[in-house]
N, C-alpha and C positions, 0 to 999 in steps of 0.2 A: 114450695120452691121445685122448679124443674129439676127433674133427674139429668138432663142434659139438653143442648141445644141441636136442633137437626136442619140441614139444608135439603129440602125436596128438589130434586129435579126428575122433573115429570111433565110430560107434554099435553096429557090428556087431561079435560078441567074435572070430568066428574071424580076419575081415578085419583086424581091430586085433593081434591075437597074431601073425600073418603078416607085418604090416606092421612091428612092432616087431622081430621075430626078423631081419627084411630089414636094418632101419635099425642093428641093433646089430650086424650081421655087415659092413656096410659102415664101420662105424668111429664112429655117432653113438650119443647117449646119448640116449635118451627119458627126459623130465625128467617125464613125465606123459600119462595118457588121460583125455580127458573124452567126456561122451557128450551133451553138451547144451551151446548157448552159453553157457549162465549159469555153466557147471562149468568153461568152458573161458575164460571171463575171469576166474574166482579163480585159475586154475593160471596164467596169464599173470602177474597180478600175485605171485602167490608165487614163481614158478621163473623169471621173466624170461627164456624160451627164445630162443635165437638166431632159430629158424624156427618156424613152423607148420604141419603138414600137416594140411587142413580139409576133411571130407567137406561136401557140401553138403546132403545131406536127413540130419539129425540131430535126436535129441529135444528138447523143450523147445517154447517158444514163438517162439524165433527161431531161423532156418535158419542153415547155415553161410556164407551169403552175407552175412547181416547182420552174423554175429559178426566176420567177417576184417572189415567194413567199420570196426565198432568197435576191434580191435585195431590195423588200419592206420592209423586216424585218432588213438588213444589212447596207443599204445605204438611206433608205426613200427616193428613187427617183420613182416619178409615171411612172405607166406601164400602156400602152393601148394595148389591145391585137389587133391583126389583124388577123384574122382567117376563113377559111371558116367550121370550127368544130363547128356547133351550138346545137348539140343534147343535151338532156337533163343531162344527167351525166358529159359531158364536162362543160356545161356552170354551173353547181352546182360548180364543182371543182374549177371554175374559179372566180366564185363570193365568194369563200372561201378565195381569196386573195386580196378580199376588191378592185379591178380594179380601174383605173382612167377612164377606158373608154373602149370601146371595139368596134370595127368597122369589119362587115363581108365583106369577098372578095365576088365578086370585089367589089373596091370601086371607089370612083372619088374623084376628088380633095377639094369639100366641104366637104365629111364626115371627109377627113383627116385634114382638116384645123380645123373645128370645134371640133374635138375630141380631137385635140393636144391643141387648145386655151381653153378648158374647164379644162383639166387636169392641164395645164401650171398654171393656175389661182387658183386651189383648194389652 
């Protein structure tokens, strides 16, 4: 039995495959992968995940921060950012969405496990 369902929003194929493998090994079910904000919103409606792992720099017209804002407002689903973008302005924008976690790439299994468990426990 899976510990929870996760939507992965990541536009880099290699990072997404590694993340999905890690999530599965940690006991989580990946219910979908989106590469853009629009695709993420469609999958949130369809799959109703327990949590969204969100890259900030994704394909499409809206970035991960704006997508996270819409997910949290419309669906009240926890969002954990997974990104290499940690500059001041990006971090300030991300903080404005009241994220449930923030993981800096590259990450390891423990980073992933701790962030997800804390977010799902809120």
